[in-house]
C-alpha positions as CSV (number, residue, x, y, z in Angstrom):
1,M,5.5,-18.3,16.7
2,I,5.5,-15.3,14.3
3,N,4.4,-12.1,16.0
4,A,2.4,-9.8,13.7
5,L,1.3,-6.2,14.1
6,L,-1.7,-5.0,12.1
7,V,-1.9,-1.4,11.1
8,E,-5.5,-0.9,10.0
9,D,-8.0,1.9,10.5
10,S,-11.0,-0.3,10.0
11,T,-11.8,-1.8,13.4
12,V,-14.3,-4.2,11.8
13,F,-11.7,-5.6,9.3
14,A,-9.1,-5.8,12.1
15,M,-11.5,-7.8,14.3
16,G,-12.3,-10.2,11.4
17,L,-8.7,-10.8,10.6
18,K,-7.8,-11.4,14.3
19,M,-10.7,-13.9,14.6
20,A,-9.5,-15.7,11.4
21,L,-6.0,-16.1,12.7
22,E,-7.0,-17.1,16.3
23,G,-6.0,-20.6,17.3
24,R,-3.0,-20.9,14.9
25,N,0.2,-22.2,16.4
26,D,2.5,-20.4,13.9
27,I,1.1,-16.8,13.8
28,S,0.0,-14.5,16.6
29,L,-1.7,-11.2,15.7
30,S,-0.3,-9.7,18.9
31,H,-1.6,-6.1,18.4
32,H,-3.7,-3.8,16.3
33,V,-3.1,0.0,15.8
34,L,-5.0,2.6,13.8
35,T,-2.3,4.9,12.7
36,S,1.3,4.9,11.4
37,G,2.5,6.9,14.4
38,A,1.0,4.3,16.8
39,A,2.7,1.5,14.8
40,V,6.2,3.2,15.1
41,A,5.6,3.7,18.8
42,Y,4.6,0.1,19.3
43,L,7.6,-1.2,17.3
44,N,10.0,0.9,19.3
45,S,8.8,-0.8,22.5
46,H,8.1,-4.3,21.1
47,P,11.2,-5.5,19.3
48,E,9.7,-9.0,19.2
49,V,7.4,-8.1,16.2
50,D,8.4,-10.0,13.1
51,V,5.8,-8.9,10.5
52,V,3.8,-5.7,10.1
53,I,0.6,-6.0,8.1
54,V,-0.2,-2.6,6.6
55,D,-3.4,-1.1,5.2
56,I,-2.1,1.0,2.2
57,T,-5.0,3.5,2.5
58,L,-4.6,4.8,6.1
59,E,-6.6,8.0,6.3
60,Q,-5.0,9.5,9.5
61,Q,-1.5,10.9,9.8
62,T,1.0,9.1,7.5
63,D,-0.4,6.8,4.7
64,G,0.5,3.2,4.4
65,L,3.1,3.7,1.7
66,T,5.1,6.2,3.7
67,L,4.9,3.9,6.7
68,L,6.5,1.1,4.5
69,G,9.4,3.5,3.9
70,I,9.8,4.2,7.6
71,L,9.7,0.5,8.4
72,R,12.4,-0.2,5.8
73,E,14.7,2.4,7.2
74,A,14.0,2.2,11.0
75,F,13.1,-1.5,11.4
76,P,14.9,-3.4,8.7
77,H,14.5,-6.7,10.6
78,V,10.7,-6.5,10.3
79,A,9.0,-7.8,7.2
80,S,6.1,-5.8,5.9
81,L,3.0,-7.0,4.1
82,V,0.3,-4.8,2.4
83,L,-3.4,-5.6,2.4
84,S,-5.5,-3.4,0.2
85,H,-8.9,-3.1,-1.6
86,Y,-7.0,-1.8,-4.6
87,K,-5.8,-4.3,-7.3
88,N,-3.8,-1.7,-9.2
89,P,-0.3,-2.6,-10.5
90,A,0.9,0.9,-9.7
91,Y,0.3,0.2,-6.0
92,I,2.2,-3.0,-6.2
93,I,5.1,-1.2,-7.8
94,Q,5.0,1.5,-5.1
95,S,4.9,-1.2,-2.4
96,I,7.9,-3.0,-3.8
97,T,9.8,0.3,-4.0
98,Y,9.0,1.0,-0.4
99,G,10.2,-2.4,0.7
100,A,7.0,-4.5,1.1
101,K,7.5,-8.3,1.0
102,G,3.9,-8.8,-0.2
103,Y,0.7,-7.3,-1.5
104,L,-2.6,-9.0,-1.1
105,A,-6.2,-8.0,-1.7
106,K,-8.4,-7.6,1.4
107,D,-10.8,-10.1,-0.1
108,S,-8.2,-12.8,0.1
109,A,-9.0,-15.9,2.0
110,P,-7.8,-16.0,5.7
111,E,-5.5,-18.9,4.9
112,E,-4.0,-17.1,2.0
113,I,-3.2,-14.1,4.2
114,A,-1.7,-16.4,6.8
115,Q,0.5,-18.1,4.3
116,A,1.6,-14.7,3.0
117,V,2.7,-13.7,6.6
118,L,4.7,-17.0,6.8
119,K,6.3,-16.4,3.4
120,A,7.1,-12.8,4.1
121,F,8.7,-13.8,7.4
122,D,10.9,-16.3,5.5
123,G,12.0,-13.5,3.1
124,N,9.9,-14.4,0.1
125,C,7.7,-12.0,-1.8
126,V,4.0,-12.6,-2.3
127,F,1.8,-10.8,-4.8
128,F,-1.9,-11.9,-4.9
129,G,-1.0,-15.4,-3.8
130,E,2.0,-15.9,-6.2
131,T,5.3,-16.3,-4.4
132,I,8.3,-15.0,-6.2
133,S,11.9,-14.4,-5.2
134,E,13.3,-10.9,-4.8
135,K,15.6,-11.5,-7.8
136,E,12.6,-12.1,-9.9
137,I,10.8,-9.0,-8.9
138,S,12.9,-6.7,-11.1
139,K,12.5,-9.1,-14.0
140,I,8.7,-9.1,-13.8
141,F,8.7,-5.3,-13.9
142,G,11.3,-5.1,-16.6
143,G,14.4,-4.7,-14.6
144,K,15.5,-2.2,-11.9
145,A,16.0,0.7,-14.4
146,L,12.5,0.3,-15.8
147,L,11.0,-0.2,-12.4
148,E,12.6,3.0,-11.2
149,A,11.4,4.8,-14.3
150,R,7.9,3.6,-13.8
151,R,7.9,4.6,-10.1
152,P,4.7,6.6,-9.7
153,Q,6.2,9.8,-8.2
154,E,5.2,8.7,-4.7
155,L,1.5,9.6,-5.2
156,S,-0.7,8.5,-2.3
157,P,-3.5,6.0,-3.1
158,K,-6.1,8.8,-2.9
159,E,-4.1,11.0,-5.2
160,L,-3.7,8.2,-7.7
161,E,-7.4,7.5,-7.4
162,V,-8.2,11.1,-8.2
163,L,-5.8,11.1,-11.2
164,Q,-7.6,7.9,-12.5
165,L,-11.0,9.6,-12.2
166,V,-9.7,12.7,-13.9
167,T,-8.4,10.5,-16.7
168,S,-11.8,8.8,-17.0
169,G,-13.4,12.2,-17.5
170,Y,-15.0,12.8,-14.1
171,S,-15.7,16.4,-13.2
172,N,-14.7,17.9,-9.8
173,S,-18.2,17.4,-8.4
174,Q,-18.3,13.8,-9.6
175,I,-15.0,13.0,-8.1
176,A,-16.0,14.6,-4.8
177,S,-19.2,12.5,-4.8
178,A,-17.3,9.3,-5.7
179,L,-14.8,9.9,-2.9
180,G,-17.2,11.4,-0.4
181,V,-15.2,14.6,0.0
182,A,-15.7,18.3,-0.7
183,T,-14.8,19.8,-4.1
184,T,-12.1,21.9,-2.4
185,T,-10.5,18.7,-1.2
186,V,-10.4,17.4,-4.8
187,D,-8.7,20.7,-5.8
188,S,-6.1,20.1,-3.1
189,Y,-5.5,16.6,-4.4
190,K,-5.0,18.0,-7.9
191,E,-2.5,20.6,-6.7
192,R,-0.5,18.0,-4.9
193,I,-0.5,15.8,-8.0
194,K,0.9,18.7,-10.1
195,N,3.5,19.5,-7.5
196,K,4.7,15.9,-7.3
197,F,4.9,15.6,-11.1
198,G,6.5,19.0,-11.3
199,L,4.1,20.0,-14.1
200,D,2.0,23.1,-14.6
201,S,-1.3,21.5,-15.8
202,L,-3.4,18.5,-14.9
203,V,-3.6,17.6,-18.6
204,E,0.2,17.2,-18.6
205,C,-0.1,15.0,-15.5
206,V,-2.7,12.8,-17.1
207,A,-0.6,12.4,-20.3
208,H,2.5,11.5,-18.3
209,A,0.6,9.1,-16.0
210,V,-1.0,7.3,-19.0
211,A,2.5,7.0,-20.7
212,Q,3.9,5.5,-17.4
213,E,0.9,3.1,-17.1
214,M,0.0,4.6,-13.8
215,V,-3.6,5.1,-14.9
216,S,-5.6,3.7,-17.8
217,V,-7.9,5.4,-20.4
218,K,-11.4,4.1,-20.0
């Protein structure tokens, strides 16, 4: 029996996934936590966990990507699997870089998610249902050197979303409306993006992001 921990801040989604996996004799969704901090605390006291299923867009405390890095360093024996609403190649690249064994969409069928957990536990890598070996990952993304060159400067999912909206020509007020945040929050995201890129203007950030295929011109 594979013991899985779910790190998900949507209680409704967590309940649905738990119900979908109930009754299986190969996977037990033993616990659900809302934050990265709670996940680390649980893993420290429950070494029997085999797979951690992570929501990439955790809103509280540390985001899902940072949690993946923590898992890789502090709990190398635990396989990690990402579930996300986002079907963006940049997020897949980030997840690989941070050590995830798989990346699936949240609208995947329950059986597909279950199979991904099994494959991640076995050491395979799963991306939207396609299983590939670790050796093939770097080939798919053009080799380790290119993968590292394309690494999206560790932007959080929200920062990358803001950058995409800026690239698409959205104003501050339109971005704020689309994300359901204040315009001052949008300004904060933009400042963090510039700091992470080490650039002085958002125009330069957009140009760099387009060149690195982190965002697309729409």
